[in-house]
C-alpha positions as CSV (number, residue, x, y, z in Angstrom):
1,X,41.3,-64.7,17.0
2,X,43.2,-64.8,20.5
3,X,46.1,-61.5,21.2
4,X,48.6,-64.1,21.5
5,X,47.7,-65.7,17.8
6,X,48.0,-61.6,16.8
7,X,50.6,-61.4,18.1
8,X,52.9,-64.2,16.7
9,X,50.7,-64.5,13.5
10,X,49.3,-67.2,12.1
11,X,49.6,-68.9,8.8
12,X,47.0,-71.4,6.6
13,X,48.4,-73.4,4.4
14,X,47.9,-76.0,2.1
15,X,50.2,-79.0,1.7
16,X,50.1,-81.1,-1.4
17,X,51.9,-84.2,-2.1
18,X,51.6,-88.2,-2.0
19,X,52.7,-88.2,1.8
20,X,51.0,-85.1,3.9
21,X,50.9,-87.4,7.0
22,X,54.7,-87.7,6.8
23,X,55.2,-84.1,6.9
24,X,52.6,-83.7,10.1
25,X,54.7,-85.9,12.1
26,X,58.0,-84.7,11.7
27,X,56.1,-81.1,11.9
28,X,54.7,-82.9,15.8
29,X,58.3,-83.7,16.3
30,X,59.7,-80.7,15.8
31,X,57.2,-79.7,18.4
32,X,56.1,-76.7,16.1
33,X,52.1,-75.8,17.2
34,X,49.1,-76.8,14.6
35,X,45.4,-76.9,14.3
36,X,42.6,-77.1,11.9
37,X,43.7,-80.1,10.2
38,X,41.8,-80.6,7.2
39,X,42.4,-83.6,4.7
40,X,40.5,-82.2,1.5
41,X,42.2,-85.4,-0.7
42,X,44.3,-88.3,-0.8
43,X,46.6,-85.6,-2.0
44,X,45.9,-82.2,-0.7
45,X,45.1,-81.4,3.1
46,X,44.9,-77.9,5.0
47,X,46.4,-76.3,8.3
48,X,47.0,-73.8,10.5
49,X,50.0,-72.8,12.8
50,X,52.2,-69.8,13.9
51,X,53.6,-67.9,10.9
52,X,57.4,-67.2,12.3
53,X,58.7,-70.5,11.1
54,X,57.5,-70.3,6.9
55,X,61.2,-71.2,6.6
56,X,61.3,-74.3,8.7
57,X,58.2,-75.2,7.1
58,X,59.2,-75.1,4.0
59,X,62.1,-77.0,4.2
60,X,60.4,-79.6,6.5
61,X,58.1,-80.2,3.2
62,X,60.9,-80.3,0.9
63,X,62.1,-83.4,2.9
64,X,59.1,-85.1,2.9
65,X,58.4,-84.7,-0.9
66,X,55.1,-82.2,-0.7
67,X,54.1,-78.6,-2.2
68,X,53.8,-76.2,0.8
69,X,51.2,-73.0,-0.5
70,X,50.2,-70.5,2.1
71,X,47.1,-69.2,1.8
72,X,46.6,-66.8,4.1
73,X,48.6,-64.7,6.7
74,X,46.8,-62.8,9.8
75,X,48.2,-61.4,12.5
76,X,50.5,-58.0,13.6
77,X,53.3,-58.4,11.3
78,X,50.7,-58.9,8.5
79,X,49.1,-55.2,9.9
80,X,52.3,-54.0,10.0
81,X,53.2,-54.7,6.2
82,X,50.5,-53.7,5.1
83,X,50.7,-50.7,7.0
84,X,54.0,-49.7,6.0
85,X,52.5,-50.2,2.3
86,X,50.5,-47.0,2.7
87,X,52.7,-44.1,3.3
88,X,49.9,-41.4,4.1
89,X,47.9,-43.8,6.7
90,X,51.6,-44.1,8.8
91,X,51.9,-40.4,9.1
92,X,48.3,-39.8,10.1
93,X,49.0,-42.2,12.8
94,X,52.1,-40.4,13.6
95,X,50.4,-36.9,13.8
96,X,47.8,-38.3,15.6
97,X,49.6,-39.7,18.7
98,X,52.2,-36.3,18.1
99,X,48.8,-34.1,18.7
100,X,47.7,-36.7,21.4
101,X,50.7,-36.0,23.4
102,X,50.3,-32.2,23.0
103,X,46.7,-31.5,23.5
104,X,47.1,-34.0,27.0
105,X,49.7,-31.6,28.1
106,X,48.0,-28.1,27.3
107,X,45.4,-29.7,28.9
108,X,47.6,-30.7,32.3
109,X,48.6,-27.2,31.9
110,X,45.1,-25.6,32.2
111,X,44.1,-27.4,35.4
């Protein structure tokens, strides 16, 4: 995953409906970037896009008479959410940062 995609976040979606092409055309009209589009069968396709517009995607799916399924989310937002659900890991990370600055100042004084 590229750095830009990591910071913006990427969501993989599944789309179920009679006309997934209508959904894709509306996304193109709104200039929402989409990639990895695969049509599994007549009623189901998968694609990837940036995760910042998840609410907008849901509105487009409702207007297109399709059901949108969020399969997987990747990126910085998910990593931060995962970190916040593990308080001990967050405490260890903050402690390590504080100690590294403390030891850096001690070494700077010794020089």
